[in-house]
BALOKOL-143792 format. One record per residue (C-alpha): x, z, y; residue in one letter. Coordinates in steps of 0.05 Angstrom, whole numbers, padded with zeros to 5 digits, always signed. Layout:
BALOKOL-143792
XZYA ...
//
This chain:
BALOKOL-143792
+02163+03062+02830M +02194+03097+02799Q +02226+03164+02831N +02306+03137+02807E +02281+03069+02829E +02261+03088+02897V +02333+03109+02912V +02372+03057+02874R +02332+03016+02939E +02355+03075+02991F +02415+03062+02977F +02413+02990+02959L +02386+02983+03032A +02431+03033+03064Y +02481+02988+03035K +02453+02937+03076Q +02451+02972+03142H +02379+02957+03137A +02351+03025+03156Y +02275+03008+03170P +02276+02997+03092R +02303+03068+03084M +02253+03097+03137H +02209+03069+03087A +02228+03104+03032L +02228+03175+03072L +02169+03233+03070S +02147+03232+03150P +02179+03310+03140D +02229+03297+03107V +02293+03350+03104H +02359+03339+03098F +02425+03371+03105K +02504+03354+03075D +02568+03400+03113F +02547+03360+03189A +02478+03361+03188F +02418+03400+03166E +02343+03371+03196M +02274+03350+03191E +02232+03288+03206G +02250+03235+03257Q +02313+03268+03268R +02331+03243+03198V +02303+03184+03211F +02357+03171+03273A +02415+03192+03232M +02402+03128+03188W +02395+03087+03244Q +02456+03106+03283W +02501+03109+03203F +02468+03038+03206C +02480+03003+03281T +02539+03040+03297R +02591+02981+03327L +02622+03001+03258E +02574+03019+03209P +02575+03072+03155V +02595+03027+03091E +02572+03045+03023V +02623+03003+02971P +02583+03035+02910W +02525+03073+02885F +02509+03091+02810G +02507+03154+02764N +02434+03155+02773I +02388+03197+02739Q +02318+03230+02747A +02295+03287+02728S +02219+03293+02735G +02220+03286+02819N +02292+03312+02830T +02339+03240+02830V +02410+03250+02827T +02464+03191+02849A +02532+03190+02864D +02552+03147+02928Y +02620+03122+02963R +02621+03124+03034V +02681+03090+03085A +02684+03085+03155Y +02720+03099+03220S +02725+03170+03252Y +02733+03187+03325G +02769+03153+03382E +02826+03155+03340D +02793+03110+03295K +02817+03155+03226H +02795+03129+03169P +02741+03149+03128V +02728+03138+03054N +02704+03188+03001Y +02652+03196+02932V +02578+03246+02955I +02540+03270+02901K +02457+03274+02928S +02403+03313+02903R +02338+03282+02923F +02277+03314+02922V +02218+03263+02910L +02134+03277+02928K +02075+03219+02923D +02138+03150+02918G +02173+03181+02974L +02247+03225+02988I +02224+03291+03023V +02294+03326+03017E +02366+03289+03002H +02422+03343+02996H +02489+03315+03009D +02545+03360+02973N +02617+03315+03004G +02681+03352+02996D +02689+03383+03080I +02770+03384+03052H +02777+03319+03041V +02742+03282+03100W +02772+03335+03142S +02836+03312+03122R +02815+03240+03130Q +02777+03237+03190A +02817+03289+03233L +02887+03304+03195G +02918+03345+03153R +02927+03397+03201L +02852+03409+03217A +02844+03409+03141S +02880+03473+03131L +02812+03500+03176F +02758+03476+03136S +02742+03534+03092W +02732+03565+03163T +02664+03571+03185S +02676+03576+03254I +02707+03498+03230F +02633+03474+03193K +02604+03503+03269F +02642+03456+03302F +02632+03402+03253I +02557+03409+03263R +02550+03420+03332W +02596+03354+03345Q +02558+03316+03304A +02485+03357+03331R +02508+03319+03397K +02530+03261+03382K +02461+03245+03346L +02432+03267+03408D +02457+03216+03451A +02445+03161+03401F +02357+03184+03397M +02362+03202+03491E +02396+03126+03497H +02334+03088+03516P +02351+03028+03462N +02388+03060+03414R +02379+02997+03374S +02430+02964+03419A +02475+03013+03425L +02512+03025+03349G +02568+03083+03381A +02607+03106+03332N 
//
């Protein structure tokens, strides 16, 4: 499978909430980074499982603009989901960069607009602080805490917490 096809299959599996197919395309020591997470290996696998098995899974309405150059592939995709106890609707575009080795994804960096995300997820007032380092620290801390809770659950495949 060509690198571009690997990324296309990854997004197709994500769109279908088929996290085992996503996992099959990831290197065991994959590195993932976005404004909420920076992690490697099994934590990345768990994140995709969590996103696909939440009570209201993350939706991927579309993906495209997939372009390969050597071992690097770039793509755009849109996510839509409810955030937090108040179920704020979040819907925005993410620009991704993947690095592949031996047909597996070894790096995945998502570049989403934290200002757009924070306005949708947390409200206009919170978005005024989205450029600060303390805000970014809080978002990472909260994301890590939620992922840890998902990973610690003895039957996490049935947990599906948002």
